[in-house]
C-alpha positions, 0 to 999 in steps of 0.5 A, a space after each residue: 871540708 866542703 861538706 862541713 862548710 856547706 852544712 854550717 852555711 845551711 844551718 845559718 840560713 833561716 828557714 827550710 832548705 831541702 837540698 841534697 847532699 851533693 848541693 850542700 857539698 857544692 855550695 861548701 866547695 864554692 864558698 871555700 874557693 871564693 874565699 881562697 881566691 879573694 882573701 889569699 889566706 890573709 885571715 889565717 886558717 880559722 878566719 878563712 873557715 869562718 868567712 867561708 861559712 858566712 859565704 856559704 850561708 849567702 850562697 844558700 840564701 841566693 839559691 833559695 831565692 832563685 829556686 823559689 822564683 823558679 817554682 820550688 826546690 829540685 830534689 837532690 840526693 
């Protein structure tokens, strides 16, 4: 599920995101954990999934900004 959430989050973020599979998985897992901790299942399974995808897109946007400032993306797997 983490890979699916991270992949969908990357699709929602405009522009090029040349990050690897492991980074996408990490972003998906992190967003699912954040949503799980904050919402405690208040939205149900589908609502939590959709919010996790949105959170993943926000994490991708933040990551892209940090990488842009540090000199570019690091190559992932």
